[in-house]
C-alpha positions as CSV (number, residue, x, y, z in Angstrom):
1,M,-152.8,-93.6,-127.6
2,S,-155.7,-95.1,-129.6
3,Q,-159.3,-94.7,-128.7
4,G,-159.6,-98.4,-128.0
5,T,-156.8,-98.3,-125.4
6,P,-158.0,-97.0,-122.0
7,A,-155.9,-94.7,-119.9
8,C,-154.3,-96.3,-116.9
9,P,-153.9,-93.6,-114.2
10,S,-153.5,-96.4,-111.6
11,S,-150.3,-97.6,-113.1
12,C,-149.0,-94.1,-113.7
13,A,-149.6,-93.2,-110.1
14,S,-148.0,-96.4,-108.9
15,T,-145.0,-95.8,-111.0
16,S,-144.7,-92.1,-109.9
17,A,-145.1,-93.0,-106.3
18,S,-142.5,-95.8,-106.5
19,K,-140.1,-93.4,-108.0
20,R,-140.6,-91.0,-105.2
21,G,-140.2,-93.8,-102.7
22,R,-143.2,-92.7,-100.7
23,G,-144.7,-96.0,-99.5
24,R,-146.7,-98.6,-101.2
25,T,-149.6,-97.8,-103.5
26,R,-152.7,-99.6,-104.7
27,G,-154.5,-97.8,-107.5
28,D,-154.9,-94.1,-106.8
29,H,-154.5,-94.4,-103.0
30,F,-151.5,-94.7,-100.7
31,D,-151.4,-97.9,-98.8
32,L,-150.4,-96.5,-95.4
33,D,-150.2,-98.4,-92.2
34,Y,-151.0,-95.9,-89.4
35,T,-149.7,-98.3,-86.8
36,R,-146.2,-97.9,-88.2
37,H,-144.4,-94.9,-86.8
38,E,-142.7,-94.2,-90.2
39,D,-146.0,-93.9,-92.1
40,V,-147.5,-91.7,-89.5
41,R,-144.5,-89.4,-89.5
42,T,-144.6,-89.2,-93.3
43,V,-148.2,-88.1,-93.3
44,V,-147.6,-85.5,-90.5
45,E,-144.5,-84.1,-92.1
46,T,-146.3,-83.8,-95.5
47,M,-149.3,-82.0,-93.9
48,M,-147.1,-79.6,-91.9
49,T,-144.9,-78.9,-95.0
50,A,-148.0,-78.2,-97.0
51,R,-149.4,-76.0,-94.3
52,R,-146.2,-73.9,-94.0
53,T,-145.9,-73.6,-97.8
54,H,-149.5,-72.4,-98.1
55,R,-149.1,-69.9,-95.3
56,N,-145.8,-68.6,-96.7
57,R,-147.5,-68.2,-100.1
58,M,-150.4,-66.4,-98.6
59,H,-148.0,-64.1,-96.6
60,A,-146.0,-63.3,-99.8
61,Y,-149.3,-62.3,-101.5
62,F,-150.4,-60.2,-98.4
63,K,-147.1,-58.2,-98.4
64,K,-147.9,-56.9,-101.9
65,F,-150.6,-54.7,-100.4
66,P,-149.8,-51.4,-98.5
67,S,-152.2,-52.2,-95.7
68,K,-154.6,-54.8,-94.2
69,E,-157.6,-52.9,-95.5
70,A,-156.2,-53.0,-99.0
71,A,-155.5,-56.7,-98.8
72,L,-159.0,-57.4,-97.6
73,L,-160.5,-55.8,-100.7
74,K,-158.7,-58.4,-102.9
75,P,-158.6,-61.9,-101.4
76,H,-156.3,-64.5,-102.7
77,P,-157.9,-66.6,-105.4
78,D,-157.3,-69.9,-103.5
79,T,-159.1,-68.7,-100.4
80,T,-162.6,-67.7,-99.4
81,E,-163.3,-64.2,-98.0
82,E,-163.6,-65.6,-94.5
83,Q,-160.4,-67.6,-94.8
84,W,-158.6,-64.6,-96.2
85,K,-159.8,-62.4,-93.3
86,E,-158.5,-64.9,-90.8
87,L,-155.1,-64.9,-92.6
88,C,-155.0,-61.1,-92.6
89,D,-155.8,-61.0,-88.9
90,L,-153.0,-63.5,-88.3
91,F,-150.4,-61.6,-90.4
92,T,-151.2,-58.3,-88.6
93,S,-151.3,-59.8,-85.1
94,E,-148.7,-58.6,-82.6
95,A,-147.5,-62.2,-81.9
96,F,-147.0,-63.0,-85.6
97,M,-145.2,-59.7,-86.4
98,K,-143.0,-60.1,-83.3
99,R,-142.1,-63.7,-84.3
100,S,-141.4,-62.6,-87.9
101,E,-139.1,-59.9,-86.6
102,Q,-137.2,-62.3,-84.3
103,N,-136.8,-64.8,-87.1
104,K,-135.4,-62.0,-89.4
105,K,-132.9,-61.1,-86.7
106,N,-131.9,-64.7,-86.2
107,R,-131.4,-65.2,-89.9
108,S,-129.3,-62.1,-90.2
109,K,-126.8,-63.6,-87.7
110,L,-126.1,-66.5,-90.1
111,T,-124.4,-65.7,-93.3
112,V,-123.2,-67.6,-96.3
113,N,-121.4,-66.6,-99.5
114,H,-124.2,-66.9,-102.0
115,A,-124.6,-70.5,-103.2
116,A,-120.9,-71.3,-103.3
117,G,-121.3,-73.8,-100.6
118,S,-124.0,-75.9,-102.3
119,R,-123.3,-79.5,-103.2
120,S,-123.3,-78.8,-106.9
121,F,-120.5,-76.3,-106.4
122,Q,-118.6,-78.8,-104.3
123,R,-118.8,-81.4,-107.1
124,T,-117.8,-78.9,-109.7
125,R,-115.0,-77.6,-107.6
126,A,-113.6,-81.1,-107.3
127,C,-113.7,-81.6,-111.1
128,M,-112.1,-78.2,-111.9
129,K,-109.3,-78.2,-109.3
130,N,-105.9,-77.9,-110.8
131,Q,-104.1,-81.1,-109.9
132,E,-100.7,-79.4,-109.7
133,S,-101.5,-76.2,-107.8
134,G,-104.8,-77.1,-106.2
135,N,-106.2,-73.7,-107.3
136,I,-109.7,-73.0,-108.6
137,N,-110.8,-70.2,-110.8
138,P,-113.9,-68.8,-109.0
139,A,-115.4,-67.2,-112.1
140,E,-115.2,-70.4,-114.1
141,L,-116.6,-72.4,-111.2
142,Y,-119.6,-70.1,-111.1
143,K,-120.0,-70.3,-114.9
144,K,-119.8,-74.1,-114.8
145,N,-122.7,-74.2,-112.4
146,Y,-125.0,-71.7,-114.1
147,T,-124.6,-72.9,-117.8
148,N,-125.9,-76.1,-119.3
149,K,-124.0,-78.6,-121.4
150,D,-124.4,-76.4,-124.5
151,G,-122.9,-73.4,-122.7
152,I,-126.2,-71.5,-122.4
153,W,-126.7,-69.4,-119.3
154,T,-129.6,-70.3,-117.0
155,S,-130.4,-66.6,-116.5
156,E,-129.2,-63.3,-117.7
157,G,-128.5,-62.3,-114.1
158,A,-126.1,-65.2,-113.7
159,R,-124.2,-64.1,-116.8
160,E,-123.8,-60.6,-115.5
161,I,-122.4,-61.9,-112.2
162,Y,-119.9,-64.1,-114.1
163,E,-118.7,-61.1,-116.1
164,R,-118.2,-59.0,-112.9
165,M,-116.3,-61.9,-111.3
166,D,-114.1,-62.3,-114.3
167,A,-113.4,-58.5,-114.4
168,F,-112.6,-58.5,-110.7
169,Q,-110.1,-61.4,-111.1
170,R,-108.4,-59.8,-114.2
171,Q,-108.0,-56.5,-112.2
172,C,-106.4,-58.4,-109.3
173,D,-104.1,-60.1,-111.7
174,L,-103.1,-56.8,-113.3
175,E,-102.4,-55.3,-109.9
176,G,-100.5,-58.3,-108.7
177,K,-103.0,-59.1,-105.9
178,T,-103.8,-62.6,-104.8
179,Y,-107.4,-63.6,-104.2
180,T,-109.2,-66.6,-102.8
181,E,-112.5,-68.2,-103.8
182,I,-114.2,-66.8,-100.7
183,E,-112.9,-63.2,-101.3
184,V,-114.2,-63.2,-104.9
185,Y,-117.7,-64.4,-104.0
186,S,-117.8,-62.0,-101.0
187,E,-116.8,-59.1,-103.2
188,I,-119.2,-59.7,-106.1
189,L,-122.2,-61.5,-104.5
190,G,-122.0,-60.1,-100.9
191,K,-123.3,-62.2,-98.0
192,K,-126.7,-63.7,-98.3
193,S,-129.0,-64.8,-95.4
194,G,-129.2,-68.5,-94.9
195,Y,-127.6,-71.4,-93.1
196,V,-123.9,-71.6,-92.7
197,R,-122.7,-74.3,-95.0
198,G,-120.3,-75.3,-97.8
199,L,-117.7,-72.8,-98.9
200,G,-118.3,-70.3,-96.1
201,R,-118.4,-72.8,-93.3
202,A,-114.7,-72.7,-92.2
203,H,-114.7,-69.0,-92.2
204,Q,-117.9,-68.6,-90.3
205,L,-117.1,-71.3,-87.8
206,A,-113.8,-69.7,-87.0
207,K,-115.5,-66.3,-86.6
208,A,-118.2,-68.0,-84.4
209,R,-115.5,-69.7,-82.4
210,D,-113.8,-66.4,-81.6
211,E,-117.1,-64.9,-80.6
212,I,-117.9,-67.8,-78.3
213,E,-114.5,-67.6,-76.7
214,A,-114.9,-63.9,-76.1
215,M,-118.3,-64.5,-74.6
216,R,-116.9,-67.2,-72.4
217,A,-114.1,-64.9,-71.2
218,A,-116.6,-62.2,-70.5
219,R,-118.9,-64.6,-68.6
220,E,-116.0,-66.0,-66.6
221,K,-115.1,-62.4,-65.6
222,D,-118.7,-61.7,-64.6
223,L,-118.8,-64.9,-62.6
224,Q,-115.6,-64.0,-60.8
225,E,-116.9,-60.6,-59.9
226,F,-120.2,-62.1,-58.8
227,A,-118.4,-64.6,-56.6
228,K,-116.4,-61.8,-55.1
229,K,-119.4,-59.8,-54.3
230,Q,-121.3,-62.8,-53.0
231,A,-118.4,-63.6,-50.7
232,E,-118.4,-60.0,-49.4
233,M,-122.2,-60.1,-48.9
234,E,-121.9,-63.4,-47.0
235,A,-119.2,-62.0,-44.8
236,T,-121.3,-59.0,-44.1
237,L,-124.3,-61.2,-43.4
238,R,-122.3,-63.4,-41.0
239,D,-121.2,-60.2,-39.2
240,H,-124.8,-59.0,-38.9
241,R,-125.9,-62.4,-37.7
242,E,-123.2,-62.5,-35.1
243,E,-124.2,-59.1,-33.9
244,Q,-127.8,-60.1,-33.7
245,R,-126.8,-63.3,-31.8
246,V,-124.8,-61.3,-29.3
247,E,-127.6,-58.8,-28.9
248,Q,-130.2,-61.6,-28.5
249,E,-128.0,-63.3,-25.9
250,R,-127.7,-60.0,-24.0
251,I,-131.4,-59.4,-24.1
252,R,-132.2,-63.0,-23.3
253,A,-130.0,-62.7,-20.2
254,H,-132.2,-59.9,-18.9
255,W,-135.5,-60.6,-20.5
256,N,-138.0,-63.4,-21.0
257,P,-141.5,-63.8,-22.6
258,C,-142.9,-63.6,-19.0
259,G,-145.7,-65.5,-17.3
260,S,-147.3,-68.9,-17.6
261,S,-149.4,-67.6,-20.5
262,S,-146.4,-66.5,-22.6
263,G,-147.2,-69.1,-25.2
264,S,-150.5,-67.3,-26.0
265,A,-148.7,-64.0,-26.4
266,I,-145.9,-65.4,-28.4
267,S,-148.3,-67.2,-30.8
268,V,-150.0,-63.8,-31.5
269,A,-146.8,-61.8,-31.8
270,A,-145.4,-64.4,-34.2
271,N,-148.6,-64.2,-36.3
272,L,-149.2,-67.9,-35.8
273,V,-152.8,-67.2,-34.6
274,A,-155.1,-64.2,-34.9
275,V,-156.4,-64.4,-31.3
276,S,-155.6,-66.4,-28.2
277,L,-156.8,-67.0,-24.7
278,A,-154.8,-66.8,-21.5
279,T,-155.3,-67.3,-17.8
280,E,-154.0,-65.0,-15.1
281,T,-153.7,-65.3,-11.3
282,D,-151.1,-62.5,-11.0
283,G,-149.7,-60.9,-14.2
284,S,-150.0,-63.9,-16.6
285,I,-152.0,-61.9,-19.1
286,I,-150.6,-58.4,-18.6
287,C,-146.9,-59.4,-18.4
288,P,-146.7,-61.6,-21.5
289,S,-148.6,-59.0,-23.5
290,S,-146.2,-56.4,-22.3
291,H,-143.1,-58.4,-23.1
292,N,-144.3,-59.5,-26.6
293,S,-145.8,-56.2,-27.9
294,A,-149.4,-57.6,-27.8
295,V,-152.7,-56.3,-26.4
296,G,-154.1,-58.3,-23.4
297,I,-157.2,-57.8,-21.3
298,K,-157.4,-59.2,-17.7
299,P,-161.2,-59.2,-17.1
300,T,-162.8,-58.7,-13.7
301,V,-162.6,-62.0,-11.8
302,G,-165.9,-63.8,-12.6
303,L,-166.6,-62.0,-15.8
304,T,-165.4,-65.0,-17.7
305,S,-166.0,-68.6,-16.6
306,R,-163.0,-70.6,-15.1
307,A,-164.8,-73.9,-15.3
308,G,-162.3,-76.5,-16.6
309,V,-159.3,-74.2,-15.9
310,I,-156.6,-75.6,-13.6
311,P,-157.1,-73.6,-10.4
312,I,-154.6,-71.6,-8.4
313,S,-156.8,-69.2,-6.5
314,P,-160.6,-68.7,-7.1
315,R,-160.1,-65.2,-5.6
316,Q,-157.7,-64.1,-8.4
317,D,-158.0,-66.6,-11.4
318,T,-159.5,-65.1,-14.6
319,V,-159.5,-65.9,-18.3
320,G,-158.9,-63.2,-20.9
321,P,-157.8,-62.6,-24.6
322,I,-154.4,-61.7,-26.0
323,C,-154.5,-60.3,-29.5
324,R,-152.6,-57.9,-31.8
325,T,-155.1,-55.0,-31.6
326,V,-157.5,-53.4,-29.1
327,S,-160.4,-54.1,-31.4
328,D,-159.5,-57.8,-31.5
329,V,-159.4,-58.3,-27.7
330,V,-162.6,-56.4,-27.3
331,Y,-164.4,-58.6,-29.8
332,V,-163.1,-61.8,-28.2
333,L,-163.9,-60.5,-24.7
334,G,-167.5,-59.9,-25.8
335,E,-167.8,-63.6,-26.9
336,I,-166.3,-65.2,-23.8
337,V,-168.1,-63.3,-21.0
338,G,-171.3,-64.5,-19.5
339,L,-173.0,-66.5,-16.8
340,D,-171.9,-70.1,-16.2
341,Y,-173.4,-72.0,-13.2
342,R,-170.4,-74.2,-13.1
343,D,-168.5,-71.1,-11.9
344,K,-170.3,-69.3,-9.1
345,A,-168.2,-66.2,-9.5
346,T,-169.9,-65.5,-12.8
347,I,-173.4,-65.1,-11.2
348,K,-172.5,-61.8,-9.6
349,A,-169.9,-60.6,-12.2
350,S,-172.4,-61.1,-15.1
351,L,-174.2,-58.0,-13.8
352,Y,-171.2,-55.9,-15.0
353,I,-171.7,-56.9,-18.7
354,P,-173.0,-54.0,-20.7
355,H,-176.4,-54.5,-22.4
356,S,-175.0,-54.1,-26.0
357,G,-171.7,-55.6,-25.4
358,Y,-168.2,-54.1,-25.3
359,K,-167.7,-53.3,-29.0
360,Q,-169.9,-50.3,-28.7
361,F,-167.1,-48.6,-26.7
362,L,-164.6,-49.0,-29.6
363,K,-164.3,-45.3,-30.4
364,A,-161.3,-43.2,-31.7
365,N,-161.9,-40.7,-29.0
366,G,-162.9,-43.2,-26.4
367,L,-160.8,-41.6,-23.7
368,K,-162.5,-38.2,-24.0
369,G,-164.0,-37.2,-20.7
370,K,-162.2,-40.1,-18.8
371,R,-160.1,-39.4,-15.7
372,L,-156.8,-41.1,-15.6
373,G,-154.5,-41.2,-12.6
374,I,-150.7,-41.1,-12.9
375,V,-148.6,-42.3,-9.9
376,R,-145.1,-41.0,-10.6
377,K,-143.5,-42.9,-7.8
378,P,-142.6,-45.7,-7.8
379,F,-144.1,-46.7,-11.2
380,F,-142.6,-44.0,-13.4
381,D,-139.2,-43.9,-11.8
382,F,-136.9,-45.0,-14.6
383,G,-133.6,-44.2,-13.0
384,D,-131.0,-43.5,-15.7
385,D,-133.0,-44.9,-18.6
386,N,-133.7,-41.8,-20.6
387,V,-135.3,-43.7,-23.5
388,L,-138.1,-45.0,-21.3
389,R,-138.5,-41.6,-19.6
390,K,-138.9,-39.9,-23.0
391,I,-141.3,-42.5,-24.4
392,F,-143.7,-42.3,-21.5
393,H,-143.4,-38.6,-21.2
394,Q,-144.6,-38.3,-24.8
395,H,-147.5,-40.7,-24.2
396,L,-148.7,-39.0,-21.1
397,K,-148.3,-35.6,-22.8
398,T,-150.5,-36.9,-25.7
399,L,-153.1,-38.1,-23.3
400,S,-153.1,-34.8,-21.4
401,D,-153.1,-32.6,-24.6
402,D,-155.8,-34.5,-26.4
403,H,-158.2,-35.3,-23.5
404,D,-157.2,-33.1,-20.6
405,T,-157.8,-36.1,-18.3
406,C,-154.5,-37.0,-16.7
407,L,-154.2,-36.3,-13.0
408,E,-150.9,-36.4,-11.2
409,I,-151.4,-38.4,-8.0
410,C,-148.7,-37.9,-5.3
411,I,-148.7,-40.6,-2.6
412,A,-146.2,-40.6,0.2
413,E,-144.5,-43.8,1.1
414,N,-146.2,-43.9,4.4
415,G,-149.6,-43.2,2.9
416,S,-152.5,-45.5,2.8
417,A,-152.9,-45.7,-1.0
418,S,-151.4,-47.9,-3.7
419,F,-147.6,-47.6,-3.0
420,P,-147.8,-49.8,0.2
421,I,-149.9,-52.3,-1.7
422,Y,-147.2,-52.6,-4.4
423,L,-144.7,-53.6,-1.7
424,Y,-146.8,-55.6,0.6
425,S,-149.3,-57.4,-1.6
426,R,-146.8,-59.8,-3.1
427,N,-145.9,-61.4,0.2
428,V,-149.5,-61.4,1.6
429,K,-151.1,-63.0,-1.4
430,N,-148.6,-65.8,-1.6
431,I,-149.7,-67.0,1.9
432,E,-153.3,-67.2,0.7
433,L,-152.3,-68.8,-2.7
434,C,-150.4,-71.6,-1.1
435,Q,-153.3,-72.7,1.0
436,K,-156.0,-72.3,-1.7
437,T,-153.9,-74.0,-4.4
438,K,-153.6,-77.3,-2.4
439,V,-157.4,-77.5,-1.7
440,D,-158.6,-76.4,-5.2
441,M,-156.0,-78.5,-7.1
442,N,-156.9,-81.7,-5.2
443,K,-160.6,-81.0,-5.9
444,Y,-159.9,-80.3,-9.6
445,L,-157.8,-83.5,-10.2
446,K,-160.4,-85.7,-8.6
447,E,-163.0,-84.5,-11.1
448,V,-160.8,-85.2,-14.1
449,V,-162.0,-88.3,-16.0
450,S,-158.6,-89.8,-16.8
451,S,-155.4,-88.7,-15.2
452,P,-152.2,-90.3,-13.8
453,V,-152.2,-87.8,-11.0
454,R,-155.1,-87.2,-8.6
455,T,-153.6,-84.9,-5.9
456,L,-151.0,-82.2,-5.6
457,A,-148.7,-84.7,-4.0
458,D,-149.0,-86.8,-7.1
459,V,-148.1,-83.8,-9.3
460,I,-144.9,-83.2,-7.2
461,A,-143.9,-86.9,-7.4
462,F,-144.5,-86.9,-11.2
463,N,-142.3,-83.8,-11.6
464,N,-139.5,-85.5,-9.6
465,K,-139.8,-88.7,-11.6
466,F,-139.5,-86.9,-14.9
467,S,-137.3,-84.0,-13.8
468,D,-135.4,-83.9,-17.2
469,L,-138.6,-83.4,-19.1
470,E,-140.3,-81.1,-16.6
471,K,-137.0,-79.2,-16.1
472,T,-137.5,-79.4,-12.3
473,K,-133.8,-78.5,-11.7
474,E,-134.0,-75.4,-13.8
475,Y,-137.3,-74.0,-12.6
476,G,-138.0,-75.9,-9.3
477,Q,-141.4,-76.4,-7.8
478,N,-141.1,-74.4,-4.6
479,F,-144.7,-73.1,-4.9
480,F,-146.1,-76.6,-5.1
481,L,-143.9,-77.7,-2.2
482,G,-145.0,-74.8,-0.1
483,S,-148.7,-75.4,-0.9
484,Q,-148.4,-79.1,-0.1
485,A,-146.9,-78.2,3.3
486,T,-150.0,-76.2,4.4
487,N,-152.4,-77.8,6.8
488,G,-155.8,-76.2,6.2
489,F,-157.0,-72.6,6.6
490,G,-155.5,-71.4,9.9
491,D,-154.9,-68.1,11.6
492,K,-152.0,-67.2,9.3
493,E,-154.2,-67.6,6.2
494,K,-157.1,-65.7,7.8
495,A,-154.8,-62.8,8.6
496,A,-153.5,-62.7,5.1
497,L,-157.0,-62.5,3.7
498,L,-157.9,-59.7,6.1
499,D,-154.7,-57.8,5.1
500,M,-155.5,-58.1,1.4
501,S,-159.1,-56.8,1.9
502,R,-157.8,-53.9,4.0
503,L,-155.1,-53.0,1.5
504,T,-157.5,-53.2,-1.4
505,L,-160.2,-51.0,0.2
506,N,-157.8,-48.4,1.8
507,G,-155.4,-48.4,-1.1
508,F,-156.4,-48.8,-4.7
509,V,-160.2,-48.5,-4.2
510,K,-159.7,-45.4,-2.0
511,V,-157.5,-43.7,-4.5
512,M,-159.9,-44.4,-7.4
513,K,-162.9,-43.1,-5.6
514,E,-161.3,-40.0,-3.9
515,H,-160.0,-38.8,-7.3
516,K,-163.0,-40.1,-9.3
517,L,-160.8,-41.9,-11.6
518,D,-161.8,-44.2,-14.5
519,A,-158.3,-45.9,-14.6
520,L,-154.9,-45.8,-13.1
521,V,-152.0,-45.7,-15.6
522,T,-148.7,-47.4,-15.1
523,P,-145.8,-48.6,-17.3
524,G,-145.2,-52.3,-17.7
525,A,-146.6,-55.1,-15.5
526,D,-145.4,-53.9,-12.1
527,F,-148.9,-53.0,-11.1
528,T,-150.4,-56.5,-11.5
529,P,-150.2,-57.5,-7.8
530,V,-152.5,-54.6,-6.9
531,L,-155.0,-55.7,-9.6
532,A,-154.6,-59.4,-8.7
533,I,-155.5,-59.3,-5.0
534,G,-158.7,-57.3,-5.6
535,G,-159.8,-59.2,-8.8
536,F,-159.6,-55.9,-10.7
537,P,-159.5,-55.6,-14.5
538,G,-156.6,-54.3,-16.6
539,I,-155.5,-53.9,-20.1
540,S,-151.9,-53.9,-21.5
541,V,-151.3,-51.8,-24.7
542,P,-147.9,-51.7,-26.6
543,A,-146.1,-48.4,-26.0
544,G,-142.9,-48.8,-28.0
545,Y,-139.4,-50.3,-27.5
546,G,-136.9,-49.6,-24.8
547,S,-133.2,-48.8,-25.1
548,N,-132.3,-52.5,-25.1
549,G,-134.8,-53.2,-28.0
550,V,-137.4,-55.0,-26.0
551,P,-141.1,-54.1,-26.0
552,I,-142.7,-51.9,-23.4
553,D,-146.3,-51.2,-22.7
554,I,-148.8,-49.0,-20.8
555,C,-151.2,-50.7,-18.4
556,F,-154.6,-49.3,-17.6
557,G,-156.2,-50.7,-14.4
558,G,-159.7,-50.0,-13.0
559,L,-162.3,-51.1,-10.4
560,R,-164.4,-54.2,-10.7
561,G,-166.8,-54.1,-13.7
562,S,-165.0,-51.2,-15.4
563,S,-163.6,-53.1,-18.4
564,Q,-165.7,-50.9,-20.7
565,S,-164.0,-47.8,-19.4
């Protein structure tokens, strides 16, 4: 090129680029359209390839050093010290080393016989194949690919490999052994890591196919064994479910959640709520708590307001908490007690509330120094149920041993204490309840802002009209019918009130005061009529499970205002 002729890099670059087929060029720059998917992919692939090539080159350089510290002392010439440090940190990171090791294992699973499967070998093999026999001389095939047109070897190593192949073939010919192209290359070159292709493909695919079939057979066997075990487990589970169903039916036939406030106790027992409130006239707090293994407190009548609660008997109605623990019911009780002028009973009962609340009495040794009365008959007479007898014997023994507070109280059947109350109070209180329910229910319904029923008679008619929904046939409404049939407060009702007052004073109150008791202890909810007619407080605490698997409890009952005890 003369000095007067300028160099034309633009045309050279254009020619070079057009030969490579890499897009259109204008001068020294690629003319790429980044709205075209093909051009964007070309750029991205080029950048990613360059990045991988650069990292592989850096990693090859890094592996020459015995340690990271040694590599840091001599950075690669194409990087700065900061870049080299980042690369060294990458190459020694746990994730990179783990990935490299996994890649190495994956590559070792794929084998190929040297380069005998390359396209150049395939072309050469087609040219050298004997047209009559179809055989190929593997050594000559190798020589043809690693020498130029003048017969000069591309490398000394390739010449040595050829000589070894030729010697191996001559030895096989002398011994009368046959050999194949694959066998020669495998013997001389061994198996080199890489992708399965070319010459070794059929051999490797057949081997892989056998391995896959073996894995499929093993997997099928495992699936059959799993299906067999699953069927056995399902059969066992069905048997257990059937046993549970039979047991539940048996229990359901003799057991129920008990009481009109059973929903409150069930919601606590099922962990649907943390705390709940319930109302009791006779046993509707104590009994559901007992049957659902919950803790329930029936406060002294008037300690909590009944304003807004559907009335049954102002003499016996009360509102109390049902929770999972004693601490929970005590905290809830402390929040719901107090004076409410809408309920006159709270005026007098509010005097029973301790100055600092009830939670001050939550102590681990809270029963120390307390006197507890035990009435063996009729409450602790379990008949042939040895499980209940053993459970309560252990509980009473624990109370006696730890606190020395349990007193055996023997009451004859003709005595004047609590045994006659237990038998008689159920009949007496029903007379008073029937009369008071009609009066108080009518008064309550008249004060309701909006209601389709305004009297007890309306309620009875509503239940009859919607008997399917209200389940009148299953449960009846005898109490409502009996209450509706009453005609005011007559001699019969007055006598019932006098009997209840007499039984309360000469029975439960007398026993508690004569023996200076803090509480009377009974199993289950059988003692609730005694507590109901006097408006006395009580607490139900879980005690275990009976022989039929249902919950049982211990009930502590005391005089009015003794909830803290």
